[in-house]
C-alpha positions as a printed NumPy array, in Angstrom:
array([[ 13.976,   0.029,  -2.444],
       [ 14.342,   0.745,  -6.264],
       [ 12.96 ,  -1.814,  -8.443],
       [ 15.758,  -2.558,  -9.994],
       [ 16.385,  -3.397,  -6.821],
       [ 14.317,  -4.817,  -5.792],
       [ 14.211,  -7.442,  -8.751],
       [ 18.265,  -7.958,  -8.287],
       [ 17.766,  -8.89 ,  -4.971],
       [ 14.696, -11.186,  -5.997],
       [ 17.433, -13.75 ,  -7.974],
       [ 19.398, -14.638,  -5.105],
       [ 17.038, -17.14 ,  -3.273],
       [ 17.457, -19.797,  -0.315],
       [ 14.028, -20.332,   1.457],
       [ 12.699, -23.826,   0.039],
       [  8.848, -23.829,   0.156],
       [  6.549, -27.211,  -0.306],
       [  3.16 , -26.898,  -0.387],
       [  2.091, -26.074,   2.89 ],
       [  4.011, -23.157,   3.778],
       [  2.572, -21.602,   0.38 ],
       [ -0.301, -22.441,   1.233],
       [  0.68 , -20.364,   4.356],
       [  1.033, -17.875,   2.815],
       [ -1.906, -17.356,   1.241],
       [ -3.678, -17.872,   3.702],
       [ -1.813, -14.946,   6.061],
       [ -2.924, -12.749,   2.235],
       [ -6.067, -13.976,   2.332],
       [ -6.924, -13.505,   6.417],
       [ -4.257, -10.249,   6.805],
       [ -2.699, -11.904,   8.7  ],
       [  0.528, -10.87 ,   9.87 ],
       [  3.226, -12.568,   8.682],
       [  7.081, -12.033,   7.76 ],
       [  8.151, -10.5  ,   4.742],
       [ 10.319, -13.479,   2.561],
       [ 13.426, -11.112,   2.463],
       [ 13.288, -10.763,   5.762],
       [ 12.922, -13.72 ,   6.443],
       [ 15.774, -15.097,   3.664],
       [ 17.918, -12.202,   5.763],
       [ 16.902, -14.237,   9.802],
       [ 18.098, -17.936,   7.946],
       [ 20.578, -17.034,   6.537],
       [ 22.319, -15.194,   9.344],
       [ 20.833, -18.916,  11.321],
       [ 22.998, -20.708,   8.907],
       [ 25.715, -19.057,  10.359],
       [ 24.753, -18.802,  13.459],
       [ 24.055, -22.411,  13.832],
       [ 21.618, -22.005,  16.884],
       [ 20.185, -25.011,  18.829],
       [ 17.062, -23.616,  20.585],
       [ 15.186, -20.19 ,  19.304],
       [ 12.674, -18.57 ,  21.078],
       [  9.789, -16.729,  18.916],
       [  7.668, -13.839,  20.464],
       [  4.537, -14.021,  17.835],
       [  4.168, -17.366,  16.14 ],
       [  0.765, -15.979,  14.614],
       [  0.275, -19.363,  11.923],
       [  3.197, -20.476,  12.725],
       [  5.125, -19.498,   8.705],
       [  8.222, -18.398,  10.806],
       [  8.937, -21.653,  13.567],
       [  7.864, -23.788,  10.683],
       [ 10.08 , -22.64 ,   8.338],
       [ 13.217, -22.181,  10.888],
       [ 12.32 , -25.645,  12.07 ],
       [ 12.564, -26.544,   8.382],
       [ 15.959, -25.117,   7.05 ],
       [ 17.695, -25.676,  10.251],
       [ 18.141, -29.341,  11.099],
       [ 19.261, -28.701,  14.579],
       [ 17.883, -25.929,  16.209],
       [ 14.127, -26.566,  18.379],
       [ 11.638, -23.669,  18.491],
       [  9.496, -22.508,  21.188],
       [  6.906, -20.153,  19.715],
       [  4.637, -18.072,  21.789],
       [  0.721, -16.943,  20.66 ],
       [ -1.542, -15.304,  22.252],
       [ -4.199, -15.685,  20.229],
       [ -6.924, -18.458,  20.291],
       [ -7.513, -18.881,  16.149],
       [ -3.806, -17.994,  15.214],
       [ -2.712, -20.309,  17.528],
       [ -5.117, -23.335,  16.752],
       [ -4.309, -22.85 ,  12.795],
       [ -0.422, -22.606,  14.   ],
       [ -1.544, -26.387,  15.542],
       [ -2.631, -27.629,  12.465],
       [ -0.192, -26.735,  10.03 ],
       [  2.207, -27.64 ,  12.225],
       [  0.365, -31.283,  12.304],
       [  0.577, -31.563,   8.762],
       [  4.702, -30.822,   8.219],
       [  7.187, -33.051,   8.815],
       [  8.618, -31.078,  10.967],
       [  6.761, -31.306,  14.436],
       [  8.529, -32.935,  16.739],
       [ 10.994, -29.877,  17.181],
       [  8.051, -27.134,  16.976],
       [  7.234, -26.213,  20.617],
       [  3.702, -24.02 ,  20.259],
       [  2.919, -22.134,  23.493],
       [ -0.772, -20.847,  23.872],
       [  0.311, -17.148,  26.389],
       [  0.161, -13.788,  26.597],
       [  4.141, -13.157,  26.307],
       [  4.006, -10.062,  28.632],
       [  2.876, -12.224,  31.178],
       [  3.501, -16.33 ,  31.121],
       [  6.426, -16.656,  33.584],
       [ 10.234, -17.39 ,  32.187],
       [ 10.411, -20.079,  33.912],
       [  7.223, -21.671,  32.167],
       [  9.271, -21.768,  28.969],
       [ 11.565, -24.529,  27.602],
       [ 14.256, -25.279,  26.359],
       [ 15.749, -22.013,  28.069],
       [ 18.451, -20.813,  27.486],
       [ 18.701, -19.889,  23.669],
       [ 20.924, -18.918,  20.647],
       [ 18.369, -17.209,  19.013],
       [ 15.412, -14.75 ,  20.319],
       [ 12.978, -13.501,  17.315],
       [ 10.387, -10.498,  18.061],
       [  7.721, -10.336,  15.821],
       [  4.09 , -10.059,  17.956],
       [  2.608,  -6.555,  18.813],
       [  4.866,  -3.827,  17.47 ],
       [  4.332,  -1.445,  20.384],
       [  5.504,  -4.276,  23.115],
       [  8.316,  -4.945,  21.545],
       [ 10.466,  -3.101,  23.91 ],
       [  8.833,  -4.929,  27.007],
       [  9.785,  -8.267,  24.853],
       [ 13.436,  -6.731,  24.645],
       [ 13.736,  -6.491,  28.722],
       [ 11.99 ,  -9.526,  29.749],
       [ 13.54 , -12.164,  27.492],
       [ 17.002, -11.154,  27.474],
       [ 17.7  , -12.779,  30.388],
       [ 16.865, -16.07 ,  28.873],
       [ 19.427, -15.712,  25.592],
       [ 22.735, -16.827,  26.21 ],
       [ 25.769, -15.119,  26.515],
       [ 26.789, -15.168,  22.775],
       [ 23.24 , -15.546,  21.587],
       [ 22.048, -12.947,  19.218],
       [ 17.81 , -11.507,  19.5  ],
       [ 16.562, -10.155,  16.117],
       [ 13.168,  -7.998,  15.828],
       [ 11.382,  -7.79 ,  12.118],
       [  9.251,  -4.819,  10.648],
       [ 11.286,  -1.928,  12.293],
       [ 11.097,  -0.247,   9.365],
       [  6.849,  -0.513,  10.117],
       [  5.577,  -0.761,   5.751],
       [  7.911,   3.228,   6.043],
       [  4.81 ,   4.476,   7.882],
       [  8.519,   5.598,  10.255],
       [  9.139,   8.462,   7.863],
       [  5.905,   9.501,   7.281],
       [  4.78 ,  12.997,   8.755],
       [  1.422,  12.815,   7.407],
       [ -1.312,  14.006,   9.218],
       [ -3.721,  11.92 ,   7.631],
       [ -2.714,   8.783,   9.724],
       [ -5.138,   8.326,  12.52 ],
       [ -4.109,   8.393,  15.783],
       [ -3.615,   4.993,  16.981],
       [ -0.976,   4.773,  14.163],
       [  0.644,   7.657,  15.001],
       [  0.909,   6.302,  18.769],
       [  2.028,   2.904,  17.394],
       [  4.85 ,   4.797,  15.342],
       [  6.131,   6.328,  17.794],
       [  6.666,   4.172,  19.737],
       [  8.547,   1.974,  17.132],
       [ 10.621,   4.784,  16.418],
       [ 11.499,   5.171,  20.754],
       [ 12.192,   1.358,  20.786],
       [ 14.638,   1.989,  17.42 ],
       [ 16.114,   4.917,  19.32 ],
       [ 16.352,   2.529,  23.089],
       [ 18.402,  -0.822,  20.475],
       [ 20.629,   1.758,  19.348],
       [ 21.188,   2.875,  22.649],
       [ 21.825,  -0.039,  24.665],
       [ 24.464,  -0.018,  26.817],
       [ 25.028,  -3.736,  26.259],
       [ 24.098,  -4.568,  22.789],
       [ 25.746,  -3.776,  19.459],
       [ 22.214,  -3.974,  16.872],
       [ 22.546,  -3.377,  13.383],
       [ 19.393,  -2.342,  11.106],
       [ 19.231,  -3.469,   7.968],
       [ 16.73 ,  -2.044,   5.382],
       [ 15.159,  -5.571,   3.984],
       [ 11.813,  -6.632,   4.433],
       [ 10.184,  -4.847,   6.394],
       [ 13.161,  -3.952,   8.115],
       [ 14.935,  -6.344,  10.759],
       [ 17.481,  -5.132,  13.23 ],
       [ 19.757,  -7.513,  14.206],
       [ 21.099,  -7.321,  18.41 ],
       [ 24.223,  -9.319,  19.776],
       [ 25.329,  -8.88 ,  23.583],
       [ 28.522,  -6.759,  24.068],
       [ 31.1  ,  -7.744,  24.976],
       [ 33.544,  -7.124,  27.958],
       [ 37.75 ,  -5.771,  27.619]])
């Protein structure tokens, strides 16, 4: 994406920031915590404004930035969000305690692949947002898809992985190459899923929107 296009897109802003969300963004940058990019967040929030979900499940809270922003911009929604990392979970709890939307976010400290689906409150969900360990995206999708409503939406972030999926640089580390292969496999799996129609958009770090295919 060239610089002129990025500059043009940056003029169209719908995100409402306050001191707390800006503080969270700064913390994420200083402590190398991955959070959704602004353009990806703009896209997701616009989709959710159209969808008007009552219940959202987020896989991967990090410090609670995206769950806070969803709850703030979607006053009719309740967000359930899962985080396995102890320190990030504690940061999310602290940030949300300082917010005005803490009553509409349920933070769960757990490994998203180990927690039982029946232990997750508010199911079924209108929207599932996957933004956790990239190597496990397909497992997350398969595990939580049964908790999605028939007309629900699954959103997956970071599917361009900072452009690494197009990079054949032999100097990439072994771990990075393995992760890139897994993300590419997930992209292929999504593109060919028999039950979902998926659109991948090169916005932010690559956002996929998957809708359950309607039977005729």
